[in-house]
C-alpha positions, 0 to 999 in steps of 0.5 A: 508513453512507456514510464521506464523509458520516460523515466531514463529519457531526458527528451521524454521528461521534457515532452512530458513537462511541457505538455502537462497543464499547470495551474496558475501556481505551476503545480498539478494535482496527482492521485496516488494508486496502489499497485496491488489493491488499486485503492486510492492512497493519497492526493498530493501536488507536483511542480515540475521539479517534482515530476523531474524527480519522480521520473529520474528516481522512480520514487514519488517527490511532491510539492508541499503547498503549505511549506513551499518545498519539495518533499520525497514521500517516506523521507522521514517516516520511511513509507516510500512509493516506488512508482510503477506507472505515471499517466495524465488524463485527457485534459493533461491537468491531472496525474495518476500515479501507480505505486508500490506502497510500503507501510502507510501512505497516511500520516495518521498511520492508515494505508490510505488517506481516504479513511474518513467519512463525510462529516463522520457519517456515511451519505444515506440515499433514500431506498438504499440500505447503509453499509459499513465498507469492508477493509481492504485485505491489503490494509488489514494485512500491512497493519497485521505486519506491523503489529507483528514486527512490533511484538518481534522487537518488544517481546511483550510477555504472555503474548502469543506472537512473543511465544511464537518468536521465542519458540523459533522457526520450527515451531512457526513453520509447524504452525503454518503447517497446521493451519494450512491443513485446517484450511483444506478441511474447511474447504472440503466441508464447504463451510464459508464461516470455517474457511474465513476463520482458518484462513484468517489463522493462516494469514497471521502465521504466514506474516509471523513466518515472514517477519521472522525470515525477514521478508517484507509484504511488499516483496510478496506483493512485487512478486505477484505483480511481476507475474501478471500477463 
């Protein structure tokens, strides 16, 4: 079922609500996934009212079992979820909600709620070397953008980011150009370590430039998503 059509079609909303297998409390579990990184962000619950509001506003609404009330994601934190797609599984007793995440999904200020290992330790499987999971680039960039935004507001003394903001857009763009050239050189040298280092420098200066110009990472993400064929 087309999500945008269902979101605007009362008949479609009613059909969806009536065909979902609600549990004994009138709820259904909702798995929330980021549209760009495909990372699972959180697990929450909806009742029929939360589903209706989600479809109507195309913003994520849930039902809090502890507070016994509806709540819209980001209503206090500003870390909102714009709904891109809504599907239910083959048994119609679980929903997969694909969203454009703004800010952190977790109330502990992580991009995803699933940031703890079992018992704070990784499961060990015999014969398999334990590996620390690599951080999501999207998560790291979101955290970097928040730090840079704080630097822009607070302007701590002797911080390099403060220096860039105080020098202004011309200095920032000069650094973006310099780091772009360094990435090109690293790629020509075919040195993975050099490429990694220089791309990290470029990402940092690009995020500073976006902050200075008032453009959010979510806007870049939305543009990339719109280009998918």
